[in-house]
N, C-alpha and C positions, 0 to 999 in steps of 0.2 A: 647717504652711502651706507651708513650703519643699518638703516631700516631695510634697505634692499638686501643686505647680507642676512639679516634676521629672517626675512621672508623666505629667502632661498634656503636657509638652514632648516626652517620649520617645514617647508614643503618637501625637502628631500628626506627629512626625518619621518614625515607622514607617509611618504611613498615606501620607505623601508619597512615601517611598521605594517602597512597594508600588505606588502609583499610577503611578510612572514605569516600573516593570518590567512587561514583558508576561508574562502567564501562560504557562507552558510546558506544553503538552498533548502527551503522547506519543501518536502515532497507534497504532491497534490493529495496523496492518500497514504495514511499509515496503517499498519496492521490492526491496531485497536479500533481505528475509525472504520475500517472495512468490516471487521467483525460486528461492530455496533450497527452499521447500516444494513448488513445482510440479515442479521438476527431480527432486526425491526421488520424488514420486508417479509421474512419467513413467518413471523408470528402474527403480524397485523394484516398483511395482504394475501395470506395463504399461498405463498410462493414456495417452490422447491429451492434448495440452496443454489443449484446451478442457475436457475432463472434469476434469483436475487443477485447473484454475482454479476451476471450479464446486465441486469438493470442498473446496478451501481456503475458499471463501466460506461453505459450509455449516458447516464445522468452527468457523470464527470468528464465525459469525452475522453475516456482512456481505452487503450487497446487491451482486450482480454489477455493477451500474451504477457503484457506487463504486470497485470494484476495477478496472474498465475504465479509469479515469483513470490508474492505475498502469501498466497494460499498455501504454497508448499511449506511455508515456515510455521504455520499456526494450526489451531484446532479446526479450522474450516476444512482442511484436507480430510480429516477423519469423518466429518459430517458428510462431505461429498461422497466419500467411499461407501458409507453406510447407505446413503440415499441411492447411489448407483447399484448397489447390491440388491436393495429392496425392489428396484425397478427392473432388475435383471439386465442391466446394462453391462455390468462386469460380473465375473464369476465370484461366488462367495469364497472367502479364504478359509472358513471353518464350516463344518457340517452343522446343520440346525436340526433340532429335534421336532420341530413342528412344520 
C-alpha cells in the first residue's frame, strides 16, 4: 500500500513539474544556419542570394514564406536588396555616380 502511494505521489509530482516546463522545440533552421548555408552556396556554387535561399528551402523542405521571416531579421535582407537593385528588380534608394 505504501509503495502504491509513493508511485502515485511521484507520478503526480512529475506531471506537475512537466506542466510547468515549456516544451523545447528545436527549429529546423535558425538564422545563423541560414546565413551559413546561403553564403556557402553564393560563394561556392556561384548562385545569387535569392537563388541560394530558394535552394536551402528546397533542401530542407521549407516554405519560402516561413524562411522570409528569418531573412527579415538579419543581414541577408540587405544583401538581397543590393542584389535586386543591381539586377534592376527594385529601384535604387540612392543615386549612383557610375
